[in-house]
C-alpha positions in Angstrom: 0.0 0.0 0.0 2.8 2.4 0.9 4.5 1.8 -2.5 1.3 2.6 -4.3 0.9 5.9 -2.4 4.5 6.9 -2.9 4.3 6.0 -6.6 1.1 8.1 -7.1 2.7 11.0 -5.2 5.8 11.0 -7.4 3.7 10.7 -10.5 1.6 13.6 -9.4 4.6 15.8 -8.6 6.2 14.8 -11.9 3.2 16.0 -13.9 3.7 19.5 -12.6 7.4 19.8 -12.7 9.1 21.2 -15.8 12.7 21.6 -16.9 14.0 24.8 -18.4 17.4 24.8 -20.2 19.2 28.0 -20.4 22.1 27.6 -22.9 24.8 30.1 -23.6 23.6 32.7 -21.2 26.0 35.6 -21.2 26.4 38.4 -18.7 29.0 40.9 -17.6 30.2 40.8 -13.9 33.1 42.6 -12.3 36.3 41.1 -11.0 37.2 42.0 -7.5 40.9 41.7 -8.2 41.1 43.9 -11.3 37.9 46.0 -11.0 37.3 45.3 -14.7 34.3 43.7 -16.3 34.4 40.0 -17.1 32.0 38.3 -19.5 30.5 35.2 -18.0 28.9 32.4 -20.0 26.5 29.9 -18.3 24.5 26.9 -19.1 21.8 26.1 -16.5 19.0 23.6 -16.0 16.1 24.8 -13.9 13.5 22.5 -12.5 10.2 23.6 -11.1 6.6 24.3 -11.6 5.7 26.3 -14.7 9.4 27.3 -15.3 9.1 26.8 -19.1 6.0 29.1 -19.2 7.7 31.7 -17.1 11.2 31.5 -18.8 11.4 35.2 -19.6 10.9 36.1 -16.0 13.6 33.6 -14.9 16.0 35.0 -17.4 15.3 38.5 -16.2 15.8 37.4 -12.6 19.1 35.7 -13.6 20.3 38.9 -15.2 19.6 40.9 -12.0 20.9 38.3 -9.6 24.2 37.5 -11.4 25.1 41.2 -11.5 25.4 41.2 -7.7 28.2 38.7 -7.8 31.9 39.1 -8.4 33.7 36.8 -10.9 35.9 35.4 -8.1 32.7 34.5 -6.1 31.1 32.7 -9.0 34.0 30.3 -9.6 34.0 29.0 -6.0 31.7 26.2 -4.7 30.2 28.4 -2.1 29.6 31.2 -4.7 27.8 28.8 -7.0 25.6 27.7 -4.0 24.9 31.3 -3.2 24.0 32.1 -6.8 21.5 29.3 -6.7 20.0 30.4 -3.4 19.8 34.0 -4.6 18.1 33.1 -7.9 15.5 30.9 -6.1 14.8 33.6 -3.5 14.5 36.4 -6.0 12.2 34.5 -8.4 10.0 33.4 -5.5 9.8 36.9 -4.1 9.5 38.9 -7.3 7.5 36.6 -9.6 6.1 33.9 -7.3 7.8 31.2 -9.3 8.6 28.0 -7.5 12.0 26.7 -8.5 12.9 23.2 -7.1 16.4 22.8 -8.4 19.1 24.6 -10.3 21.9 22.7 -12.0 24.9 24.6 -13.3 26.2 22.8 -16.3 28.9 25.2 -17.4 30.3 28.5 -16.1 33.3 30.1 -17.7 34.6 33.5 -18.5 35.8 35.0 -21.8 38.9 37.2 -21.7 38.4 40.8 -22.7 40.2 42.4 -25.6 42.9 43.9 -23.5 43.8 40.6 -21.9 44.2 39.0 -25.4 46.4 41.9 -26.6 48.5 41.6 -23.4 48.9 37.8 -23.9 50.0 38.4 -27.6 52.5 41.0 -26.5 54.0 38.6 -23.9 54.4 35.9 -26.7 56.0 38.5 -29.0 53.2 38.2 -31.6 52.0 41.7 -31.3 53.8 45.0 -31.8 53.1 47.8 -29.3 
């Protein structure tokens, strides 16, 4: 009897849960060390009720929340956990969206133009 009840419960929950994939999300955050902007690219999977229907609100919330983090914070384990907590809290408070889980698939930065030029100069491939 217990197995039947649990099975029905999980099926019922599964019917309402949706998965939202956010691929190649790009945003600019600041680096604490250099005080310069860093472009961050993310791939996220967000699980919850009606997240696909409300995807534009979640992306808006992600834009706002990620701007409050420094790059150095985002690359640490605790920083990633804090990003997830902040995104959940903001979407719940602002848009009443219930997010169950957030999975970070990829997070990386792109060097800015000056960093590329400096690297080329160090290698002797760029003049001035």
